[in-house]
C-alpha positions as a Python dict, from the first residue, in 0.01 Angstrom:
ca = {
    (1, 'X'): (0, 0, 0),
    (2, 'X'): (235, -187, -7),
    (3, 'X'): (607, -144, -165),
    (4, 'X'): (718, -445, -310),
    (5, 'X'): (788, -303, -636),
    (6, 'X'): (1164, -408, -818),
    (7, 'X'): (1274, -471, -1190),
    (8, 'X'): (1671, -518, -1327),
    (9, 'X'): (1817, -592, -1609),
    (10, 'X'): (2119, -618, -1799),
    (11, 'X'): (2325, -410, -2105),
    (12, 'X'): (2431, -765, -2233),
    (13, 'X'): (2331, -928, -2597),
    (14, 'X'): (1980, -1139, -2594),
    (15, 'X'): (2174, -1463, -2603),
    (16, 'X'): (2305, -1357, -2237),
    (17, 'X'): (1952, -1214, -2092),
    (18, 'X'): (1824, -1578, -1918),
    (19, 'X'): (2162, -1566, -1714),
    (20, 'X'): (2110, -1233, -1615),
    (21, 'X'): (2147, -1247, -1240),
    (22, 'X'): (1840, -1093, -1175),
    (23, 'X'): (1622, -1324, -1379),
    (24, 'X'): (1387, -1604, -1100),
    (25, 'X'): (1188, -1586, -819),
    (26, 'X'): (1302, -1363, -505),
    (27, 'X'): (1163, -1360, -183),
    (28, 'X'): (1160, -1022, -6),
    (29, 'X'): (1339, -1001, 345),
    (30, 'X'): (1216, -826, 618),
    (31, 'X'): (1441, -824, 842),
    (32, 'X'): (1704, -724, 643),
    (33, 'X'): (1471, -418, 458),
    (34, 'X'): (1426, -106, 616),
    (35, 'X'): (1133, 131, 638),
    (36, 'X'): (1240, 334, 890),
    (37, 'X'): (1184, 727, 755),
    (38, 'X'): (817, 650, 690),
    (39, 'X'): (557, 789, 832),
    (40, 'X'): (192, 788, 945),
    (41, 'X'): (-3, 1075, 996),
    (42, 'X'): (-355, 1078, 1213),
    (43, 'X'): (-535, 1410, 1256),
    (44, 'X'): (-875, 1405, 1366),
    (45, 'X'): (-1147, 1669, 1159),
    (46, 'X'): (-1471, 1811, 1252),
    (47, 'X'): (-1760, 1577, 1222),
    (48, 'X'): (-1613, 1272, 1317),
    (49, 'X'): (-1363, 1203, 1045),
    (50, 'X'): (-1007, 1107, 1074),
    (51, 'X'): (-716, 1198, 818),
    (52, 'X'): (-510, 983, 767),
    (53, 'X'): (-165, 1084, 523),
    (54, 'X'): (85, 782, 464),
    (55, 'X'): (338, 811, 132),
    (56, 'X'): (253, 1171, 61),
    (57, 'X'): (-104, 1095, 29),
    (58, 'X'): (-412, 1122, 214),
    (59, 'X'): (-786, 1075, 295),
    (60, 'X'): (-1070, 1118, 581),
    (61, 'X'): (-1261, 845, 688),
    (62, 'X'): (-1493, 769, 1004),
    (63, 'X'): (-1519, 517, 1249),
    (64, 'X'): (-1839, 377, 1040),
    (65, 'X'): (-1733, -14, 907),
    (66, 'X'): (-1798, 137, 577),
    (67, 'X'): (-1562, 171, 295),
    (68, 'X'): (-1409, 461, 198),
    (69, 'X'): (-1166, 514, -133),
    (70, 'X'): (-828, 508, -76),
    (71, 'X'): (-547, 751, -279),
    (72, 'X'): (-419, 356, -369),
    (73, 'X'): (-697, 243, -562),
    (74, 'X'): (-852, 17, -266),
    (75, 'X'): (-1070, 101, 16),
    (76, 'X'): (-1121, 79, 329),
    (77, 'X'): (-1347, 17, 647),
    (78, 'X'): (-1241, 177, 980),
    (79, 'X'): (-1447, 34, 1322),
    (80, 'X'): (-1332, 105, 1697),
    (81, 'X'): (-1258, -176, 1890),
    (82, 'X'): (-1274, 11, 2185),
    (83, 'X'): (-1061, 305, 2275),
    (84, 'X'): (-729, 178, 2185),
    (85, 'X'): (-825, -82, 1892),
    (86, 'X'): (-922, -6, 1528),
    (87, 'X'): (-1029, -208, 1261),
    (88, 'X'): (-952, -182, 922),
    (89, 'X'): (-1068, -394, 654),
    (90, 'X'): (-865, -332, 317),
    (91, 'X'): (-1039, -413, -39),
    (92, 'X'): (-921, -436, -343),
    (93, 'X'): (-1157, -425, -664),
    (94, 'X'): (-1449, -546, -392),
    (95, 'X'): (-1250, -849, -273),
    (96, 'X'): (-1132, -787, 106),
    (97, 'X'): (-770, -854, 68),
    (98, 'X'): (-649, -777, 468),
    (99, 'X'): (-836, -732, 781),
    (100, 'X'): (-554, -522, 1021),
    (101, 'X'): (-652, -455, 1429),
    (102, 'X'): (-458, -125, 1520),
    (103, 'X'): (-395, -153, 1929),
    (104, 'X'): (-223, 133, 2116),
    (105, 'X'): (-17, 87, 2385),
    (106, 'X'): (-67, 158, 2735),
    (107, 'X'): (155, 472, 2736),
    (108, 'X'): (58, 609, 2419),
    (109, 'X'): (364, 599, 2248),
    (110, 'X'): (334, 251, 2055),
    (111, 'X'): (55, 172, 1795),
    (112, 'X'): (80, -184, 1698),
    (113, 'X'): (-55, -324, 1370),
    (114, 'X'): (-138, -702, 1342),
    (115, 'X'): (-264, -795, 940),
    (116, 'X'): (-390, -1117, 825),
    (117, 'X'): (-318, -1077, 430),
    (118, 'X'): (-491, -1303, 167),
    (119, 'X'): (-252, -1380, -83),
    (120, 'X'): (-324, -1418, -435),
    (121, 'X'): (-234, -1876, -387),
    (122, 'X'): (-537, -1819, -132),
    (123, 'X'): (-347, -1883, 155),
    (124, 'X'): (-296, -1586, 418),
    (125, 'X'): (35, -1430, 603),
    (126, 'X'): (39, -1308, 891),
    (127, 'X'): (173, -948, 933),
    (128, 'X'): (306, -739, 1205),
    (129, 'X'): (387, -361, 1184),
    (130, 'X'): (534, -126, 1482),
    (131, 'X'): (515, 198, 1485),
    (132, 'X'): (666, 532, 1708),
    (133, 'X'): (483, 828, 1791),
    (134, 'X'): (700, 1110, 1670),
    (135, 'X'): (397, 1388, 1770),
    (136, 'X'): (26, 1423, 1911),
    (137, 'X'): (-177, 1235, 2060),
    (138, 'X'): (-389, 1144, 2242),
    (139, 'X'): (-571, 840, 2147),
    (140, 'X'): (-454, 738, 1747),
    (141, 'X'): (-385, 1105, 1635),
    (142, 'X'): (-42, 1206, 1535),
    (143, 'X'): (280, 1138, 1356),
    (144, 'X'): (431, 804, 1327),
    (145, 'X'): (745, 654, 1253),
    (146, 'X'): (805, 292, 1130),
    (147, 'X'): (1020, 82, 1360),
    (148, 'X'): (966, -316, 1247),
    (149, 'X'): (794, -497, 993),
    (150, 'X'): (765, -808, 1025),
    (151, 'X'): (530, -1164, 782),
    (152, 'X'): (483, -1488, 855),
    (153, 'X'): (481, -1500, 485),
    (154, 'X'): (671, -1199, 264),
    (155, 'X'): (628, -1121, -34),
    (156, 'X'): (726, -1318, -399),
    (157, 'X'): (879, -1150, -687),
    (158, 'X'): (950, -1309, -1026),
    (159, 'X'): (1153, -1139, -1320),
    (160, 'X'): (1157, -1230, -1658),
    (161, 'X'): (1371, -1090, -1913),
    (162, 'X'): (1214, -1002, -2261),
    (163, 'X'): (1522, -1040, -2517),
    (164, 'X'): (1723, -753, -2463),
    (165, 'X'): (1426, -498, -2434),
    (166, 'X'): (1197, -549, -2104),
    (167, 'X'): (1116, -695, -1854),
    (168, 'X'): (787, -905, -1684),
    (169, 'X'): (787, -804, -1301),
    (170, 'X'): (540, -1123, -1138),
    (171, 'X'): (438, -976, -780),
    (172, 'X'): (283, -1266, -513),
    (173, 'X'): (312, -1581, -784),
    (174, 'X'): (112, -1373, -1027),
    (175, 'X'): (-94, -1221, -788),
    (176, 'X'): (51, -866, -990),
    (177, 'X'): (234, -815, -1316),
    (178, 'X'): (373, -534, -1545),
    (179, 'X'): (508, -625, -1851),
    (180, 'X'): (760, -323, -1939),
    (181, 'X'): (975, -222, -2212),
    (182, 'X'): (1338, -16, -2073),
    (183, 'X'): (1123, 285, -2274),
    (184, 'X'): (1025, 470, -2024),
    (185, 'X'): (712, 503, -2073),
    (186, 'X'): (421, 295, -1912),
    (187, 'X'): (298, -35, -1906),
    (188, 'X'): (-51, -104, -1741),
    (189, 'X'): (-28, -302, -1383),
    (190, 'X'): (-299, -637, -1347),
    (191, 'X'): (-418, -921, -1167),
    (192, 'X'): (-531, -922, -865),
    (193, 'X'): (-338, -698, -628),
    (194, 'X'): (-326, -417, -834),
    (195, 'X'): (-635, -153, -810),
    (196, 'X'): (-736, -48, -1168),
    (197, 'X'): (-567, 219, -1303),
    (198, 'X'): (-173, 147, -1198),
    (199, 'X'): (106, 97, -1400),
    (200, 'X'): (551, 103, -1400),
    (201, 'X'): (742, 291, -1599),
    (202, 'X'): (1120, 134, -1680),
    (203, 'X'): (1481, 277, -1763),
    (204, 'X'): (1821, 126, -1795),
    (205, 'X'): (1986, 260, -1532),
    (206, 'X'): (2376, 187, -1557),
    (207, 'X'): (2478, -229, -1647),
    (208, 'X'): (2245, -378, -1362),
    (209, 'X'): (1980, -170, -1259),
    (210, 'X'): (1709, -10, -1345),
    (211, 'X'): (1462, 333, -1274),
    (212, 'X'): (1124, 205, -1179),
    (213, 'X'): (849, 477, -1114),
    (214, 'X'): (465, 372, -1014),
    (215, 'X'): (212, 583, -1115),
    (216, 'X'): (-172, 574, -1059),
    (217, 'X'): (-439, 736, -1303),
    (218, 'X'): (-57, 886, -1465),
    (219, 'X'): (35, 1035, -1083),
    (220, 'X'): (363, 929, -964),
    (221, 'X'): (310, 694, -664),
    (222, 'X'): (643, 539, -639),
    (223, 'X'): (1005, 602, -747),
    (224, 'X'): (1329, 407, -683),
    (225, 'X'): (1619, 243, -784),
    (226, 'X'): (1654, -182, -814),
    (227, 'X'): (2033, -283, -814),
    (228, 'X'): (2128, -654, -827),
    (229, 'X'): (2401, -762, -650),
    (230, 'X'): (2709, -889, -854),
    (231, 'X'): (2660, -1315, -689),
    (232, 'X'): (2317, -1300, -846),
    (233, 'X'): (2264, -1393, -506),
    (234, 'X'): (2054, -1046, -399),
    (235, 'X'): (1869, -745, -492),
    (236, 'X'): (1826, -425, -328),
    (237, 'X'): (1608, -168, -401),
    (238, 'X'): (1533, 234, -282),
    (239, 'X'): (1380, 511, -363),
    (240, 'X'): (1028, 682, -163),
    (241, 'X'): (668, 767, -262),
    (242, 'X'): (735, 1065, -545),
    (243, 'X'): (740, 1420, -423),
    (244, 'X'): (813, 1302, -89),
    (245, 'X'): (1201, 1262, 145),
    (246, 'X'): (1080, 936, 256),
    (247, 'X'): (1343, 662, 143),
    (248, 'X'): (1296, 330, 184),
    (249, 'X'): (1544, -5, 125),
    (250, 'X'): (1388, -329, 31),
    (251, 'X'): (1617, -642, 9),
    (252, 'X'): (1502, -921, -166),
    (253, 'X'): (1651, -1276, -180),
    (254, 'X'): (1728, -1545, -469),
    (255, 'X'): (1522, -1795, -402),
}
């Protein structure tokens, strides 16, 4: 599941909210971001099933091109193209959102995942992720660690203050929206980017940062802190999936 989560606020008065450094439109900079601690594990199970674990969540699937529900509320359909290539189709609320090709290197030490992602505006983005083998094998089975992420059209993010007591987060030009108050309560996440059951909760942390929690059906999925740079030119999110110690850093730049 993509980690495009952030919220920032200001402890200033209502009259200053519109001029807060976090307000406006931002875009992720993959080159400055770091997902190097993130791992993915594939485990061969009885009956031809494969168990995949990522961000502390697991699901099992077969290479039969049939939709399988994931813990994130999406469905994934996997099929083998050959002994070193696998195709995956991801759907959100029944609609195809991405198709991916996972390829194993000749020496079995590297996985490359090339994806075509459908954007909310109808356009597409070509994304690529490289993972290095940590353990296991042969083939897909084993533990893998993220090495590199690139995107032809990185995710956009808009932050709109709601007076002094909250913020509207809009991801992907309105593809995912969450209106939240700074009270730590859960508020629904809506739009084509969000499967059913997702919520966000935010709380102020000092004068320029926010603690952010994403949940699905009441279960914590991701926790992070989003901090605005003093010059208002960048936002840096640091966090991890809930319950695991695999830190990520996402850097966004003002558009």
